[in-house]
C-alpha positions in Angstrom: 82.8 38.0 361.0 82.1 41.0 363.2 79.8 43.2 361.3 79.5 46.8 362.6 76.1 47.7 364.0 74.7 51.2 364.6 74.8 52.4 368.2 71.4 52.8 369.9 72.7 55.8 371.9 73.0 58.0 368.7 70.7 61.0 368.5 67.8 60.7 366.1 69.3 63.7 364.3 72.5 61.8 363.5 71.3 59.2 361.0 73.6 57.4 358.6 71.9 56.3 355.3 73.1 53.9 352.6 71.3 54.7 349.4 71.4 52.2 346.6 70.3 53.9 343.4 71.8 53.8 339.9 69.7 56.5 338.2 71.6 59.9 338.3 68.4 61.9 338.3 67.0 60.0 341.3 70.3 60.2 343.1 70.2 64.0 342.8 66.6 64.1 344.2 67.5 61.8 347.1 70.6 63.8 347.8 68.7 67.0 347.8 66.1 65.7 350.2 68.6 64.1 352.7 71.3 66.8 352.7 69.2 69.9 353.2 70.2 72.0 356.2 68.3 70.7 359.2 67.4 67.4 357.6 69.2 65.5 360.4 71.3 63.0 358.3 74.9 62.9 359.3 76.0 60.6 356.4 74.4 59.9 353.0 76.5 57.2 351.2 75.5 56.3 347.6 76.1 52.9 346.0 75.3 52.2 342.3 74.9 48.4 342.5 74.7 45.5 345.0 78.5 44.9 345.0 79.2 48.5 346.2 76.3 48.3 348.6 77.6 45.2 350.3 81.1 46.6 350.4 80.0 49.8 352.1 77.6 48.0 354.5 80.5 45.7 355.7 82.9 48.6 356.1 80.7 50.9 358.3 77.4 50.8 360.2 74.3 52.4 358.8 71.1 53.3 360.6 68.9 52.6 357.6 69.2 51.5 353.9 67.2 53.1 351.1 67.3 50.8 348.1 65.7 50.9 344.7 64.2 47.6 343.7 65.7 47.8 340.2 69.5 48.0 340.4 72.1 46.6 337.9 72.3 42.9 338.0 69.8 42.2 340.7 66.7 43.4 342.6 66.6 45.4 345.8 64.9 42.5 347.6 67.6 40.1 346.5 70.2 42.5 347.8 68.3 42.5 351.2 68.8 38.8 351.3 72.5 39.1 350.6 73.0 41.8 353.2 71.2 39.7 355.9 73.4 36.7 355.0 76.6 38.8 355.8 75.2 40.0 359.1 73.8 43.4 358.2 70.6 44.0 360.0 69.9 47.7 359.5 66.2 48.5 358.6 65.4 48.4 354.9 63.3 50.9 352.9 62.4 49.7 349.4 61.8 52.1 346.5 60.1 51.1 343.3 58.7 52.8 340.2 56.3 50.1 339.4 54.6 48.7 342.5 52.5 45.6 342.5 50.5 43.5 345.0 53.0 40.6 344.6 56.0 42.9 345.3 54.3 44.3 348.4 53.6 40.8 349.7 57.2 39.7 349.0 58.6 42.9 350.7 56.4 42.2 353.8 57.6 38.6 354.0 61.2 39.8 353.9 60.5 42.3 356.7 61.0 45.4 354.7 60.4 48.4 357.0 58.8 50.7 354.5 57.8 50.8 350.9 58.1 53.9 348.8 56.6 54.5 345.3 58.8 56.7 343.2 56.3 59.1 341.9 57.1 62.7 340.9 57.5 64.0 344.4 58.6 60.9 346.3 61.8 62.4 347.5 60.1 65.1 349.5 58.8 62.6 352.1 62.0 60.6 352.4 63.4 62.4 355.5 60.2 61.8 357.4 60.0 58.2 356.3 63.6 57.4 357.1 63.5 59.1 360.5 60.3 57.2 361.4 61.9 53.9 360.4 65.1 54.6 362.3 63.3 55.6 365.5 61.0 52.5 365.3 64.1 50.3 364.9 65.9 51.9 367.8 62.8 51.5 370.0 62.6 47.9 369.1 66.3 47.4 370.0 65.8 49.2 373.4 62.8 46.9 374.1 64.9 43.8 373.2 67.7 45.0 375.5 65.3 45.5 378.4 63.8 42.1 377.8 67.2 40.5 377.8 68.1 42.3 381.1 64.9 41.1 382.7 65.6 37.5 381.6 69.1 37.7 383.1 67.7 39.1 386.3 65.1 36.3 386.5 67.8 33.7 385.9 69.9 35.1 388.8 66.9 35.1 391.1 66.1 31.5 390.2 69.7 30.5 390.9 69.5 32.3 394.3 66.2 30.6 395.1 67.6 27.2 394.3 70.7 27.9 396.4 68.5 29.0 399.4 66.3 25.9 399.1 69.4 23.7 399.1 70.8 25.4 402.2 67.5 25.1 403.9 67.3 21.4 403.2 70.9 20.9 404.5 70.1 22.8 407.7 66.9 20.7 408.2 68.9 17.6 407.8 71.5 18.7 410.4 68.7 19.5 412.8 67.2 16.0 412.4 70.6 14.5 413.1 71.2 16.7 416.1 67.8 15.8 417.5 68.5 12.1 417.1 71.8 12.5 418.9 70.1 14.3 421.8 67.1 11.9 422.0 68.6 9.9 424.9 70.2 12.9 426.7 68.6 15.0 429.4 69.2 18.3 427.6 65.5 19.1 427.0 66.1 22.8 426.5 68.5 22.2 423.5 66.0 19.7 422.0 63.2 22.3 422.2 65.5 24.9 420.6 66.2 22.5 417.7 62.4 21.9 417.3 62.0 25.7 417.0 64.7 25.8 414.4 63.2 23.0 412.4 59.8 24.8 412.4 61.5 27.9 411.0 63.2 26.2 408.0 60.2 24.0 407.0 
């Protein structure tokens, strides 16, 4: 399956967010924070449960996912596992009303990018949190791409080096054969030239 992935060339002010939140009041607060003029989010798509979230995530690319840990039928962390299994690799921001040390550890193990406690004013910081997560993820992708380019370049250089070594060995062999053929002849000048060539390729 070819799962769409967000383009790294998008401007940081064109962020697409999938929000998985079933509580209407919290939906309104998140919408208010992310759709304010100048907030920098080009798309804010809401899903009420894991089924909707997976359907949206497979239909279109998102730059980040903002997910409540308590959603109908499952947990946000379980949804993260399901999304990874279908090839969705957008960074994941987990929201929770009741944080615990065990939940933080589990979120860290599942490589959750950020952890947000849903206190009375949690929604105010969401734009900053999401932009920071998206920029960090894009930077990581750029670094991975540069590393892959470097590895491809090194592989090509290794192939060229091996080819040159092979050609050098073949030339050296031909010189040895030519010297042997000239050993009984009087062409001393040509023999000297072959010695010089042999010295070069050694």
